[in-house]
VOGU-425549 format. One record per atom (N, C-alpha, C, O): residue number from 1; atom name; x, y, z. Coordinates in steps of 0.1 Angstrom, whole numbers. Each point is the difference from the previous one (the first is absolute). Example, Ala and Ser with C-alpha at 12.3 -4.5 7.8 and 13.67 -1.06 7.14 Angstrom:
// residues 2
<r num="1" atomo="N" X="132" Y="-57" Z="78"/>
<r num="1" atomo="CA" X="-9" Y="12" Z="0"/>
<r num="1" atomo="C" X="9" Y="12" Z="0"/>
<r num="1" atomo="O" X="10" Y="0" Z="7"/>
<r num="2" atomo="N" X="-14" Y="11" Z="-14"/>
<r num="2" atomo="CA" X="9" Y="11" Z="0"/>
<r num="2" atomo="C" X="-8" Y="11" Z="8"/>
<r num="2" atomo="O" X="5" Y="11" Z="1"/>
This chain:
// residues 76
<r num="1" atomo="N" X="35" Y="-220" Z="-125"/>
<r num="1" atomo="CA" X="8" Y="-8" Z="9"/>
<r num="1" atomo="C" X="-1" Y="7" Z="14"/>
<r num="1" atomo="O" X="0" Y="12" Z="1"/>
<r num="2" atomo="N" X="-1" Y="-21" Z="8"/>
<r num="2" atomo="CA" X="0" Y="5" Z="14"/>
<r num="2" atomo="C" X="13" Y="-3" Z="7"/>
<r num="2" atomo="O" X="6" Y="-11" Z="-2"/>
<r num="3" atomo="N" X="0" Y="20" Z="9"/>
<r num="3" atomo="CA" X="13" Y="-2" Z="7"/>
<r num="3" atomo="C" X="-1" Y="5" Z="14"/>
<r num="3" atomo="O" X="-7" Y="10" Z="3"/>
<r num="4" atomo="N" X="15" Y="-17" Z="5"/>
<r num="4" atomo="CA" X="3" Y="4" Z="14"/>
<r num="4" atomo="C" X="15" Y="1" Z="1"/>
<r num="4" atomo="O" X="7" Y="-9" Z="-5"/>
<r num="5" atomo="N" X="-2" Y="19" Z="12"/>
<r num="5" atomo="CA" X="15" Y="1" Z="1"/>
<r num="5" atomo="C" X="5" Y="-2" Z="14"/>
<r num="5" atomo="O" X="-7" Y="4" Z="9"/>
<r num="6" atomo="N" X="18" Y="-11" Z="-8"/>
<r num="6" atomo="CA" X="6" Y="-3" Z="13"/>
<r num="6" atomo="C" X="4" Y="14" Z="6"/>
<r num="6" atomo="O" X="5" Y="9" Z="-6"/>
<r num="7" atomo="N" X="-7" Y="-8" Z="19"/>
<r num="7" atomo="CA" X="3" Y="12" Z="8"/>
<r num="7" atomo="C" X="-6" Y="12" Z="-5"/>
<r num="7" atomo="O" X="6" Y="11" Z="1"/>
<r num="8" atomo="N" X="-18" Y="-12" Z="-7"/>
<r num="8" atomo="CA" X="-7" Y="12" Z="-5"/>
<r num="8" atomo="C" X="-5" Y="8" Z="12"/>
<r num="8" atomo="O" X="0" Y="-5" Z="12"/>
<r num="9" atomo="N" X="-5" Y="17" Z="-14"/>
<r num="9" atomo="CA" X="-4" Y="9" Z="11"/>
<r num="9" atomo="C" X="-15" Y="-2" Z="3"/>
<r num="9" atomo="O" X="-8" Y="-6" Z="-9"/>
<r num="10" atomo="N" X="3" Y="10" Z="20"/>
<r num="10" atomo="CA" X="-14" Y="-1" Z="4"/>
<r num="10" atomo="C" X="-7" Y="12" Z="-6"/>
<r num="10" atomo="O" X="7" Y="10" Z="-3"/>
<r num="11" atomo="N" X="-20" Y="-11" Z="1"/>
<r num="11" atomo="CA" X="-9" Y="-10" Z="4"/>
<r num="11" atomo="C" X="1" Y="-12" Z="-9"/>
<r num="11" atomo="O" X="6" Y="1" Z="-11"/>
<r num="12" atomo="N" X="-11" Y="-13" Z="15"/>
<r num="12" atomo="CA" X="1" Y="-12" Z="-8"/>
<r num="12" atomo="C" X="-7" Y="3" Z="-13"/>
<r num="12" atomo="O" X="-11" Y="5" Z="-1"/>
<r num="13" atomo="N" X="18" Y="-8" Z="-10"/>
<r num="13" atomo="CA" X="-5" Y="3" Z="-14"/>
<r num="13" atomo="C" X="6" Y="-9" Z="-10"/>
<r num="13" atomo="O" X="10" Y="-7" Z="3"/>
<r num="14" atomo="N" X="-16" Y="7" Z="-15"/>
<r num="14" atomo="CA" X="6" Y="-7" Z="-11"/>
<r num="14" atomo="C" X="1" Y="9" Z="-12"/>
<r num="14" atomo="O" X="-7" Y="10" Z="0"/>
<r num="15" atomo="N" X="15" Y="-14" Z="-9"/>
<r num="15" atomo="CA" X="2" Y="7" Z="-12"/>
<r num="15" atomo="C" X="-7" Y="-7" Z="-12"/>
<r num="15" atomo="O" X="2" Y="-12" Z="-1"/>
<r num="16" atomo="N" X="-10" Y="19" Z="-6"/>
<r num="16" atomo="CA" X="-7" Y="-6" Z="-12"/>
<r num="16" atomo="C" X="5" Y="6" Z="-12"/>
<r num="16" atomo="O" X="1" Y="13" Z="-1"/>
<r num="17" atomo="N" X="4" Y="-21" Z="-8"/>
<r num="17" atomo="CA" X="6" Y="6" Z="-13"/>
<r num="17" atomo="C" X="-9" Y="-5" Z="-12"/>
<r num="17" atomo="O" X="-4" Y="-12" Z="0"/>
<r num="18" atomo="N" X="2" Y="21" Z="-9"/>
<r num="18" atomo="CA" X="-6" Y="-4" Z="-13"/>
<r num="18" atomo="C" X="6" Y="8" Z="-11"/>
<r num="18" atomo="O" X="-2" Y="13" Z="0"/>
<r num="19" atomo="N" X="10" Y="-19" Z="-8"/>
<r num="19" atomo="CA" X="7" Y="7" Z="-10"/>
<r num="19" atomo="C" X="9" Y="11" Z="6"/>
<r num="19" atomo="O" X="8" Y="-3" Z="9"/>
<r num="20" atomo="N" X="-9" Y="15" Z="-13"/>
<r num="20" atomo="CA" X="8" Y="11" Z="5"/>
<r num="20" atomo="C" X="-6" Y="6" Z="13"/>
<r num="20" atomo="O" X="5" Y="10" Z="5"/>
<r num="21" atomo="N" X="-16" Y="-15" Z="-1"/>
<r num="21" atomo="CA" X="-8" Y="6" Z="12"/>
<r num="21" atomo="C" X="4" Y="-8" Z="12"/>
<r num="21" atomo="O" X="3" Y="-12" Z="0"/>
<r num="22" atomo="N" X="-3" Y="19" Z="12"/>
<r num="22" atomo="CA" X="2" Y="-6" Z="13"/>
<r num="22" atomo="C" X="-8" Y="7" Z="10"/>
<r num="22" atomo="O" X="-1" Y="12" Z="0"/>
<r num="23" atomo="N" X="-4" Y="-19" Z="10"/>
<r num="23" atomo="CA" X="-7" Y="6" Z="11"/>
<r num="23" atomo="C" X="4" Y="-8" Z="13"/>
<r num="23" atomo="O" X="2" Y="-12" Z="-1"/>
<r num="24" atomo="N" X="-1" Y="20" Z="12"/>
<r num="24" atomo="CA" X="2" Y="-6" Z="13"/>
<r num="24" atomo="C" X="-13" Y="-1" Z="7"/>
<r num="24" atomo="O" X="-7" Y="11" Z="0"/>
<r num="25" atomo="N" X="3" Y="-22" Z="5"/>
<r num="25" atomo="CA" X="-14" Y="-2" Z="6"/>
<r num="25" atomo="C" X="2" Y="-5" Z="14"/>
<r num="25" atomo="O" X="6" Y="-10" Z="2"/>
<r num="26" atomo="N" X="-13" Y="17" Z="7"/>
<r num="26" atomo="CA" X="0" Y="-4" Z="14"/>
<r num="26" atomo="C" X="-8" Y="-13" Z="2"/>
<r num="26" atomo="O" X="-11" Y="-1" Z="-6"/>
<r num="27" atomo="N" X="17" Y="-8" Z="13"/>
<r num="27" atomo="CA" X="-7" Y="-13" Z="2"/>
<r num="27" atomo="C" X="-12" Y="1" Z="9"/>
<r num="27" atomo="O" X="-11" Y="-6" Z="-3"/>
<r num="28" atomo="N" X="12" Y="13" Z="14"/>
<r num="28" atomo="CA" X="-11" Y="1" Z="9"/>
<r num="28" atomo="C" X="-12" Y="7" Z="-5"/>
<r num="28" atomo="O" X="-12" Y="-4" Z="2"/>
<r num="29" atomo="N" X="14" Y="15" Z="-9"/>
<r num="29" atomo="CA" X="-12" Y="8" Z="-4"/>
<r num="29" atomo="C" X="-2" Y="-2" Z="-15"/>
<r num="29" atomo="O" X="-11" Y="4" Z="-5"/>
<r num="30" atomo="N" X="21" Y="-9" Z="-3"/>
<r num="30" atomo="CA" X="-1" Y="-2" Z="-14"/>
<r num="30" atomo="C" X="0" Y="14" Z="-7"/>
<r num="30" atomo="O" X="-4" Y="0" Z="-12"/>
<r num="31" atomo="N" X="8" Y="10" Z="18"/>
<r num="31" atomo="CA" X="1" Y="13" Z="-6"/>
<r num="31" atomo="C" X="13" Y="1" Z="-8"/>
<r num="31" atomo="O" X="10" Y="-5" Z="4"/>
<r num="32" atomo="N" X="-11" Y="13" Z="-15"/>
<r num="32" atomo="CA" X="12" Y="3" Z="-8"/>
<r num="32" atomo="C" X="8" Y="10" Z="8"/>
<r num="32" atomo="O" X="-4" Y="11" Z="2"/>
<r num="33" atomo="N" X="16" Y="-15" Z="1"/>
<r num="33" atomo="CA" X="10" Y="9" Z="7"/>
<r num="33" atomo="C" X="7" Y="10" Z="-10"/>
<r num="33" atomo="O" X="2" Y="11" Z="3"/>
<r num="34" atomo="N" X="1" Y="-16" Z="-14"/>
<r num="34" atomo="CA" X="7" Y="8" Z="-10"/>
<r num="34" atomo="C" X="-1" Y="-7" Z="-14"/>
<r num="34" atomo="O" X="-3" Y="-12" Z="0"/>
<r num="35" atomo="N" X="5" Y="20" Z="-10"/>
<r num="35" atomo="CA" X="-1" Y="-6" Z="-14"/>
<r num="35" atomo="C" X="-14" Y="-2" Z="-5"/>
<r num="35" atomo="O" X="-10" Y="4" Z="7"/>
<r num="36" atomo="N" X="9" Y="-11" Z="-18"/>
<r num="36" atomo="CA" X="-13" Y="-3" Z="-6"/>
<r num="36" atomo="C" X="1" Y="-11" Z="-10"/>
<r num="36" atomo="O" X="11" Y="-3" Z="-5"/>
<r num="37" atomo="N" X="-22" Y="-3" Z="2"/>
<r num="37" atomo="CA" X="-1" Y="-11" Z="-10"/>
<r num="37" atomo="C" X="-12" Y="4" Z="-9"/>
<r num="37" atomo="O" X="-9" Y="8" Z="5"/>
<r num="38" atomo="N" X="9" Y="-13" Z="-17"/>
<r num="38" atomo="CA" X="-12" Y="2" Z="-8"/>
<r num="38" atomo="C" X="-12" Y="-5" Z="7"/>
<r num="38" atomo="O" X="1" Y="-10" Z="7"/>
<r num="39" atomo="N" X="-13" Y="15" Z="-10"/>
<r num="39" atomo="CA" X="-12" Y="-4" Z="7"/>
<r num="39" atomo="C" X="-3" Y="-15" Z="0"/>
<r num="39" atomo="O" X="-3" Y="-6" Z="11"/>
<r num="40" atomo="N" X="5" Y="-1" Z="-22"/>
<r num="40" atomo="CA" X="-3" Y="-14" Z="-1"/>
<r num="40" atomo="C" X="10" Y="-8" Z="9"/>
<r num="40" atomo="O" X="-4" Y="-9" Z="7"/>
<r num="41" atomo="N" X="17" Y="13" Z="-8"/>
<r num="41" atomo="CA" X="10" Y="-7" Z="8"/>
<r num="41" atomo="C" X="-2" Y="2" Z="15"/>
<r num="41" atomo="O" X="1" Y="-9" Z="8"/>
<r num="42" atomo="N" X="-5" Y="22" Z="-5"/>
<r num="42" atomo="CA" X="-3" Y="3" Z="14"/>
<r num="42" atomo="C" X="-11" Y="-8" Z="5"/>
<r num="42" atomo="O" X="0" Y="-4" Z="12"/>
<r num="43" atomo="N" X="-11" Y="2" Z="-20"/>
<r num="43" atomo="CA" X="-11" Y="-8" Z="4"/>
<r num="43" atomo="C" X="4" Y="-14" Z="3"/>
<r num="43" atomo="O" X="-5" Y="-6" Z="10"/>
<r num="44" atomo="N" X="13" Y="0" Z="-18"/>
<r num="44" atomo="CA" X="5" Y="-14" Z="2"/>
<r num="44" atomo="C" X="8" Y="-1" Z="13"/>
<r num="44" atomo="O" X="-1" Y="-9" Z="7"/>
<r num="45" atomo="N" X="10" Y="19" Z="-5"/>
<r num="45" atomo="CA" X="8" Y="0" Z="12"/>
<r num="45" atomo="C" X="-8" Y="1" Z="12"/>
<r num="45" atomo="O" X="2" Y="-7" Z="10"/>
<r num="46" atomo="N" X="-12" Y="16" Z="-11"/>
<r num="46" atomo="CA" X="-9" Y="2" Z="12"/>
<r num="46" atomo="C" X="-8" Y="-13" Z="3"/>
<r num="46" atomo="O" X="-1" Y="-3" Z="12"/>
<r num="47" atomo="N" X="-4" Y="-3" Z="-22"/>
<r num="47" atomo="CA" X="-8" Y="-12" Z="2"/>
<r num="47" atomo="C" X="9" Y="-11" Z="6"/>
<r num="47" atomo="O" X="-4" Y="-7" Z="10"/>
<r num="48" atomo="N" X="16" Y="5" Z="-16"/>
<r num="48" atomo="CA" X="9" Y="-10" Z="5"/>
<r num="48" atomo="C" X="5" Y="3" Z="15"/>
<r num="48" atomo="O" X="0" Y="-9" Z="8"/>
<r num="49" atomo="N" X="3" Y="21" Z="-6"/>
<r num="49" atomo="CA" X="5" Y="4" Z="14"/>
<r num="49" atomo="C" X="-10" Y="-2" Z="10"/>
<r num="49" atomo="O" X="3" Y="-3" Z="12"/>
<r num="50" atomo="N" X="-16" Y="6" Z="-15"/>
<r num="50" atomo="CA" X="-11" Y="-2" Z="10"/>
<r num="50" atomo="C" X="-1" Y="-15" Z="3"/>
<r num="50" atomo="O" X="-3" Y="-3" Z="12"/>
<r num="51" atomo="N" X="4" Y="-5" Z="-22"/>
<r num="51" atomo="CA" X="-1" Y="-15" Z="2"/>
<r num="51" atomo="C" X="12" Y="-5" Z="9"/>
<r num="51" atomo="O" X="-2" Y="-10" Z="7"/>
<r num="52" atomo="N" X="13" Y="16" Z="-8"/>
<r num="52" atomo="CA" X="12" Y="-5" Z="6"/>
<r num="52" atomo="C" X="7" Y="9" Z="10"/>
<r num="52" atomo="O" X="12" Y="-1" Z="3"/>
<r num="53" atomo="N" X="-20" Y="10" Z="3"/>
<r num="53" atomo="CA" X="5" Y="10" Z="9"/>
<r num="53" atomo="C" X="7" Y="-6" Z="12"/>
<r num="53" atomo="O" X="11" Y="4" Z="3"/>
<r num="54" atomo="N" X="-17" Y="-15" Z="3"/>
<r num="54" atomo="CA" X="7" Y="-6" Z="11"/>
<r num="54" atomo="C" X="13" Y="-7" Z="-4"/>
<r num="54" atomo="O" X="10" Y="1" Z="7"/>
<r num="55" atomo="N" X="-10" Y="-7" Z="-18"/>
<r num="55" atomo="CA" X="12" Y="-7" Z="-5"/>
<r num="55" atomo="C" X="11" Y="11" Z="-3"/>
<r num="55" atomo="O" X="12" Y="-2" Z="3"/>
<r num="56" atomo="N" X="-16" Y="13" Z="-9"/>
<r num="56" atomo="CA" X="10" Y="11" Z="-2"/>
<r num="56" atomo="C" X="6" Y="5" Z="13"/>
<r num="56" atomo="O" X="12" Y="2" Z="0"/>
<r num="57" atomo="N" X="-20" Y="-1" Z="10"/>
<r num="57" atomo="CA" X="6" Y="5" Z="13"/>
<r num="57" atomo="C" X="9" Y="-11" Z="5"/>
<r num="57" atomo="O" X="11" Y="3" Z="6"/>
<r num="58" atomo="N" X="-14" Y="-16" Z="-7"/>
<r num="58" atomo="CA" X="9" Y="-10" Z="5"/>
<r num="58" atomo="C" X="13" Y="0" Z="-8"/>
<r num="58" atomo="O" X="10" Y="-2" Z="6"/>
<r num="59" atomo="N" X="-11" Y="4" Z="-19"/>
<r num="59" atomo="CA" X="12" Y="0" Z="-8"/>
<r num="59" atomo="C" X="8" Y="12" Z="3"/>
<r num="59" atomo="O" X="13" Y="0" Z="0"/>
<r num="60" atomo="N" X="-19" Y="12" Z="2"/>
<r num="60" atomo="CA" X="7" Y="12" Z="5"/>
<r num="60" atomo="C" X="9" Y="-3" Z="12"/>
<r num="60" atomo="O" X="11" Y="3" Z="1"/>
<r num="61" atomo="N" X="-18" Y="-10" Z="9"/>
<r num="61" atomo="CA" X="7" Y="-3" Z="12"/>
<r num="61" atomo="C" X="12" Y="-10" Z="-3"/>
<r num="61" atomo="O" X="11" Y="1" Z="7"/>
<r num="62" atomo="N" X="-13" Y="-10" Z="-16"/>
<r num="62" atomo="CA" X="11" Y="-9" Z="-4"/>
<r num="62" atomo="C" X="12" Y="7" Z="-5"/>
<r num="62" atomo="O" X="11" Y="-2" Z="4"/>
<r num="63" atomo="N" X="-14" Y="11" Z="-14"/>
<r num="63" atomo="CA" X="12" Y="7" Z="-6"/>
<r num="63" atomo="C" X="6" Y="10" Z="10"/>
<r num="63" atomo="O" X="12" Y="3" Z="-2"/>
<r num="64" atomo="N" X="-19" Y="2" Z="11"/>
<r num="64" atomo="CA" X="6" Y="9" Z="11"/>
<r num="64" atomo="C" X="10" Y="-9" Z="8"/>
<r num="64" atomo="O" X="9" Y="6" Z="6"/>
<r num="65" atomo="N" X="-12" Y="-19" Z="-5"/>
<r num="65" atomo="CA" X="9" Y="-9" Z="8"/>
<r num="65" atomo="C" X="11" Y="-5" Z="-10"/>
<r num="65" atomo="O" X="8" Y="-9" Z="4"/>
<r num="66" atomo="N" X="-7" Y="14" Z="-16"/>
<r num="66" atomo="CA" X="9" Y="-5" Z="-10"/>
<r num="66" atomo="C" X="-2" Y="-15" Z="-4"/>
<r num="66" atomo="O" X="9" Y="-7" Z="-3"/>
<r num="67" atomo="N" X="-22" Y="3" Z="4"/>
<r num="67" atomo="CA" X="-3" Y="-13" Z="-5"/>
<r num="67" atomo="C" X="-6" Y="1" Z="-14"/>
<r num="67" atomo="O" X="-7" Y="10" Z="-3"/>
<r num="68" atomo="N" X="9" Y="-20" Z="-5"/>
<r num="68" atomo="CA" X="-6" Y="1" Z="-14"/>
<r num="68" atomo="C" X="-15" Y="0" Z="1"/>
<r num="68" atomo="O" X="-6" Y="-8" Z="7"/>
<r num="69" atomo="N" X="-1" Y="16" Z="-15"/>
<r num="69" atomo="CA" X="-15" Y="0" Z="0"/>
<r num="69" atomo="C" X="-5" Y="-13" Z="-8"/>
<r num="69" atomo="O" X="7" Y="-5" Z="-8"/>
<r num="70" atomo="N" X="-18" Y="1" Z="12"/>
<r num="70" atomo="CA" X="-7" Y="-11" Z="-7"/>
<r num="70" atomo="C" X="-8" Y="6" Z="-11"/>
<r num="70" atomo="O" X="-4" Y="12" Z="0"/>
<r num="71" atomo="N" X="0" Y="-21" Z="-10"/>
<r num="71" atomo="CA" X="-7" Y="5" Z="-11"/>
<r num="71" atomo="C" X="-15" Y="2" Z="4"/>
<r num="71" atomo="O" X="-5" Y="-8" Z="8"/>
<r num="72" atomo="N" X="-1" Y="18" Z="-13"/>
<r num="72" atomo="CA" X="-15" Y="2" Z="2"/>
<r num="72" atomo="C" X="-6" Y="-2" Z="-13"/>
<r num="72" atomo="O" X="4" Y="5" Z="-11"/>
<r num="73" atomo="N" X="-15" Y="-13" Z="11"/>
<r num="73" atomo="CA" X="-7" Y="-3" Z="-12"/>
<r num="73" atomo="C" X="-5" Y="12" Z="-8"/>
<r num="73" atomo="O" X="-5" Y="10" Z="6"/>
<r num="74" atomo="N" X="5" Y="-10" Z="-19"/>
<r num="74" atomo="CA" X="-6" Y="10" Z="-8"/>
<r num="74" atomo="C" X="-15" Y="-1" Z="0"/>
<r num="74" atomo="O" X="-6" Y="-9" Z="5"/>
<r num="75" atomo="N" X="0" Y="19" Z="-12"/>
<r num="75" atomo="CA" X="-15" Y="-1" Z="-1"/>
<r num="75" atomo="C" X="-3" Y="-12" Z="-9"/>
<r num="75" atomo="O" X="8" Y="-3" Z="-9"/>
<r num="76" atomo="N" X="-20" Y="-3" Z="12"/>
<r num="76" atomo="CA" X="-4" Y="-12" Z="-9"/>
<r num="76" atomo="C" X="-3" Y="5" Z="-14"/>
<r num="76" atomo="O" X="-3" Y="-9" Z="-8"/>
């Protein structure tokens, strides 16, 4: 599950959750800021976030304005 939080701190990032694992990932560099995911889950998150990087940044800007985020399509 991918999450963005209202009034979260910079740098722009998203939270990726898989079971009991969680990682915070920077949107601009796609670097892991903290946490970890199992390798397969991290690979899927990396693939998805690369495809939707611009949309993620747009959604980050929306939630910083306290606007509800739009849905981003999953991997095909």
